[in-house]
C-alpha distance (Angstrom), angle and dihedral (degrees) to the residues before:
residue distance angle dihedral
M1 . . .
H2 3.80 . .
A3 3.79 120.2 .
H4 3.77 114.3 -125.1
D5 3.79 123.2 -112.6
S6 3.78 105.6 -126.2
S7 3.80 91.4 -167.0
S8 3.81 90.4 67.8
V9 3.77 97.0 48.9
S10 3.78 124.5 103.5
K11 3.79 113.4 -108.5
A12 3.81 93.6 -158.4
A13 3.79 115.5 137.4
P14 3.81 114.5 -95.4
P15 3.81 114.7 -100.5
R16 3.75 120.6 -101.7
I17 3.78 110.3 -110.1
V18 3.77 114.6 -129.5
R19 3.76 131.2 -146.7
G20 3.77 114.4 -98.6
R21 3.76 146.5 -153.9
L22 3.79 133.6 -177.2
V23 3.79 126.5 -84.6
S24 3.79 118.7 178.5
T25 3.81 116.8 -120.7
V26 3.80 98.5 164.8
T27 3.78 116.2 141.3
R28 3.78 126.9 -144.7
L29 3.81 101.4 -85.1
L30 3.79 94.7 41.0
V31 3.79 91.0 53.9
A32 3.79 84.9 71.3
Q33 3.82 94.7 39.6
I34 3.77 114.7 29.4
A35 3.82 133.6 2.2
L36 3.77 109.3 -138.4
V37 3.78 128.3 168.1
S38 3.78 138.2 -172.2
L39 3.77 126.3 -132.1
S40 3.77 125.2 -104.9
A41 3.78 125.6 -159.1
C42 3.79 97.7 -140.0
S43 3.78 144.7 1.4
T44 3.79 98.4 -72.9
R45 3.76 133.2 50.2
S46 3.80 112.5 -138.2
K47 3.76 134.3 -163.0
P48 3.79 117.2 -97.5
E49 3.77 121.6 -107.2
E50 3.79 115.1 -92.1
G51 3.78 109.9 -72.5
R52 3.78 135.7 -144.0
P53 3.82 136.2 178.7
H54 3.80 116.7 -82.1
L55 3.79 106.2 170.5
D56 3.80 98.7 80.0
H57 3.81 86.5 94.6
P58 3.83 104.8 27.6
R59 3.78 120.7 -162.6
S60 3.79 132.7 -158.0
P61 3.81 124.2 -112.2
R62 3.78 127.1 -118.7
P63 3.80 106.1 -93.2
F64 3.78 115.9 -111.7
A65 3.81 132.5 178.9
E66 3.79 129.8 177.8
D67 3.79 125.0 174.7
F68 3.84 96.8 159.3
E69 3.82 91.8 -129.2
L70 3.82 90.8 130.9
G71 3.79 88.2 62.6
T72 3.78 95.5 -125.9
L73 3.81 139.0 107.9
S74 3.81 93.2 -160.3
R75 3.80 93.6 129.0
W76 3.78 92.9 54.4
S77 3.77 135.6 73.1
V78 3.81 104.7 -124.0
E79 3.79 126.8 -147.7
G80 3.79 116.4 -172.9
S81 3.80 139.5 110.5
V82 3.79 128.7 -128.2
T83 3.80 91.3 -81.2
N84 3.81 96.8 25.6
L85 3.76 88.9 75.9
V86 3.80 125.8 -162.0
S87 3.79 110.2 -174.8
V88 3.79 148.0 132.6
T89 3.80 111.0 -99.3
P90 3.82 140.3 162.4
D91 3.79 114.5 -75.5
P92 3.83 106.1 -100.1
T93 3.83 89.2 -138.9
S94 3.84 97.1 42.4
P95 3.84 113.3 19.0
S96 3.81 94.5 -164.2
N97 3.81 88.9 66.3
R98 3.82 121.3 76.7
V99 3.80 121.8 -139.6
A100 3.80 139.8 171.0
S101 3.80 112.8 -96.4
M102 3.82 122.5 -156.7
H103 3.80 113.4 -167.5
V104 3.80 124.1 -178.1
E105 3.79 125.4 -169.0
P106 3.81 121.0 -161.1
G107 3.77 119.5 -100.8
E108 3.81 98.5 21.7
L109 3.80 118.3 112.6
V110 3.80 128.5 -162.5
N111 3.81 116.5 -169.0
A112 3.81 89.1 -12.1
G113 3.80 94.0 -52.3
S114 3.80 141.0 90.0
R115 3.78 97.4 -115.9
A116 3.78 151.3 133.9
E117 3.82 109.5 -168.5
I118 3.77 145.6 150.9
A119 3.82 123.1 -148.0
Y120 3.80 134.0 -159.4
D121 3.81 129.8 -176.3
N122 3.80 111.6 -153.6
R123 3.83 92.2 178.5
D124 3.79 92.8 -121.9
V125 3.80 101.3 174.7
P126 3.81 125.4 -162.6
G127 3.79 109.4 -69.0
T128 3.81 93.3 38.7
V129 3.80 115.5 130.8
A130 3.80 110.4 -163.0
W131 3.78 145.2 163.0
Y132 3.81 116.9 -132.5
R133 3.78 123.0 -169.9
W134 3.77 136.8 175.7
R135 3.77 136.8 159.6
F136 3.79 121.3 -135.9
L137 3.77 137.7 -174.6
V138 3.80 127.4 -153.1
P139 3.82 100.4 -165.6
S140 3.78 122.2 -127.7
D141 3.83 91.1 -114.1
Y142 3.81 93.1 53.4
T143 3.81 106.5 134.0
E144 3.78 117.1 -131.9
P145 3.83 107.0 -155.4
H146 3.80 91.5 -145.6
D147 3.78 137.2 -57.4
T148 3.80 103.6 -40.9
T149 3.78 92.3 -134.8
G150 3.80 83.2 88.1
T151 3.77 135.0 76.7
D152 3.78 134.3 -129.9
D153 3.80 125.1 -106.6
Q154 3.81 89.7 -83.4
G155 3.80 93.2 54.1
R156 3.81 94.5 -106.8
P157 3.82 118.9 142.6
M158 3.79 116.2 -108.3
W159 3.81 112.3 -115.6
Q160 3.81 143.3 162.1
V161 3.82 120.6 -165.2
M162 3.81 114.2 -159.4
G163 3.81 101.8 174.8
Q164 3.79 137.6 4.1
W165 3.79 147.9 162.8
H166 3.79 112.8 -132.0
D167 3.79 132.6 -169.4
Q168 3.80 124.9 -124.5
P169 3.81 138.7 -169.2
N170 3.78 119.1 -79.0
V171 3.80 99.8 -114.5
E172 3.80 90.2 -177.0
A173 3.81 87.5 64.7
G174 3.80 92.3 47.8
E175 3.80 96.6 -100.1
S176 3.81 121.4 144.1
W177 3.79 138.2 -171.9
D178 3.81 89.9 -109.0
S179 3.80 93.0 71.5
Y180 3.81 101.5 19.3
P181 3.85 113.2 119.6
G182 3.78 120.5 -117.2
H183 3.81 120.6 -106.6
S184 3.77 138.1 175.4
P185 3.82 115.6 -112.9
A186 3.78 112.3 -78.2
I187 3.82 90.8 -136.7
S188 3.79 127.0 12.4
A189 3.81 143.5 168.4
H190 3.82 118.9 -143.1
H191 3.78 132.5 -166.3
G192 3.78 121.7 -152.7
T193 3.78 146.6 133.8
V194 3.81 118.4 -86.9
N195 3.80 117.6 -176.9
G196 3.80 89.0 -18.1
R197 3.81 94.2 -51.9
S198 3.79 128.9 114.4
S199 3.80 104.6 -113.8
L200 3.79 145.8 174.9
V201 3.79 130.3 -141.2
T202 3.79 129.3 177.9
I203 3.80 123.3 -149.3
I204 3.80 116.8 -155.3
G205 3.81 131.2 -175.1
V206 3.80 143.1 35.2
A207 3.80 142.9 -111.3
G208 3.79 99.3 31.7
R209 3.81 93.6 -47.4
E210 3.79 95.5 100.2
R211 3.79 119.2 144.8
T212 3.80 125.2 -163.5
L213 3.80 126.8 -142.9
G214 3.79 116.1 -157.5
P215 2.90 152.2 -43.9
V216 3.80 97.1 -124.7
E217 3.79 123.2 173.6
L218 3.81 122.5 -105.1
V219 3.80 125.7 -157.5
K220 3.79 114.0 -135.6
G221 3.78 115.3 -133.6
K222 3.81 91.9 28.0
W223 3.80 128.8 102.3
H224 3.81 111.1 -119.2
E225 3.80 126.7 -164.8
L226 3.80 119.4 -139.3
L227 3.81 115.5 -165.0
W228 3.81 126.2 -173.9
H229 3.81 131.6 -170.2
I230 3.80 107.6 -164.2
G231 3.78 132.5 -178.5
W232 3.81 104.5 -166.2
S233 3.80 117.6 -143.4
T234 3.79 143.2 136.1
G235 3.81 86.8 -139.2
D236 3.77 133.8 75.9
D237 3.81 90.3 -97.4
A238 3.82 88.9 78.7
F239 3.80 118.5 111.3
V240 3.81 141.5 -176.7
A241 3.81 127.8 -165.2
V242 3.81 123.3 -175.5
W243 3.81 134.4 -163.3
L244 3.80 128.3 -171.6
D245 3.81 112.3 -159.1
G246 3.80 90.5 -18.5
V247 3.81 95.5 -51.2
A248 3.79 116.2 118.3
L249 3.81 113.4 -124.3
S250 3.79 106.6 -132.5
R251 3.82 108.3 151.7
L252 3.79 116.6 93.1
S253 3.79 121.3 -150.9
D254 3.82 90.9 -108.4
G255 3.81 89.8 60.8
T256 3.80 96.0 -101.7
V257 3.81 113.4 139.7
L258 3.79 114.1 -147.8
P259 3.81 118.6 -139.2
V260 3.80 112.4 -98.2
V261 3.80 111.7 -142.4
E262 3.81 117.4 -178.2
N263 3.82 88.9 -15.0
E264 3.81 92.8 -53.9
A265 3.82 127.2 112.1
R266 3.79 112.8 -170.5
V267 3.79 127.7 -154.6
R268 3.80 102.5 -152.0
G269 3.77 128.7 -154.8
R270 3.78 141.5 72.4
N271 3.82 113.8 -33.7
M272 3.82 103.3 174.3
W273 3.79 129.0 73.5
N274 3.80 92.7 -157.0
A275 3.79 137.3 6.1
Y276 3.80 93.0 -97.4
P277 3.83 129.3 95.3
H278 3.81 116.3 -77.3
Y279 3.80 112.9 -143.0
L280 3.81 129.8 -135.0
K281 3.82 123.7 -117.9
L282 3.81 124.9 -172.2
G283 3.78 128.6 -176.2
L284 3.76 139.2 60.2
Y285 3.81 122.4 -45.4
R286 3.79 114.6 168.1
N287 3.77 148.4 163.6
A288 3.81 105.9 -68.3
S289 3.80 92.6 -131.4
F290 3.81 93.8 70.8
T291 3.80 108.2 119.0
A292 3.81 100.6 -162.3
A293 3.79 129.0 85.7
N294 3.81 110.3 -125.1
T295 3.79 139.5 180.0
V296 3.81 132.1 -159.3
Y297 3.81 127.7 -173.9
Y298 3.81 133.9 -144.0
D299 3.80 134.3 -167.3
D300 3.81 144.4 161.6
V301 3.81 99.8 31.3
T302 3.80 111.9 -177.3
I303 3.79 138.5 172.0
S304 3.79 116.7 -166.4
A305 3.79 146.4 153.2
A306 3.82 92.3 -120.7
A307 3.78 132.2 43.4
P308 3.82 110.1 -85.3
A309 3.77 122.5 -127.8
R310 3.78 113.0 -98.4
K311 3.77 117.5 -102.2
P312 3.81 115.6 -121.0
């Protein structure tokens, strides 16, 4: 594990976490396979502000690295209750290594959701082109409530969000959370059960132009690496590419296969709701009707201008 360099880390204040509700973003094939939804900050979903291209003069992100070896979450905004624990713990597969643990108990809500999450705002403005990487572990004893093609007793789709980038008000323009419209995450990673198998899908895009990569199978009890290459923009020049364990994700949920060029398959199109940095959230945020206690683990979070080397 590599210790982080605190001198290179953004000192920006953590984002305020907003209250959420569910907004469906399921595409045609996943309607038959897995019901996944994004989160919305309030009761209505608004149109994004007018967009424009930003990547004609790309800029690099602030470098960030977090391996949790210092045993603290001081650089993160933490969202968890007394029993919905967010903490640094020994790696269940290698106790000498420290990792972030996100534990959710049934029936406990935090900011109107069943969640245990950490958030970080790297201040990646439109025009930033960055690589984001984290490793995550869904333990072998993780309890799937049932096949997530179903719904709960209130007719709500079953869903589990395990990573997302969310928009926020532009405080420099005088905006605040009190009047800021609610949006689904611009980019999100979801865990669910497809045909009895633990799976991952990623949902990319805003304003009804979302596209879904996957599903791809996950192995419980194994550390997986999720890598993202993102060009942030409110215009159609934006792009997102995703790799799971070094394999480029190229198949969309509608069956379309994206071209893979130099081992990179890009989903193109607007990926920001407004021209203000979107912040990163990691953890477990799920349908509140789940009745099982579950834990997920995260490690080796990096943000960089170049693709990081894969972890063994």
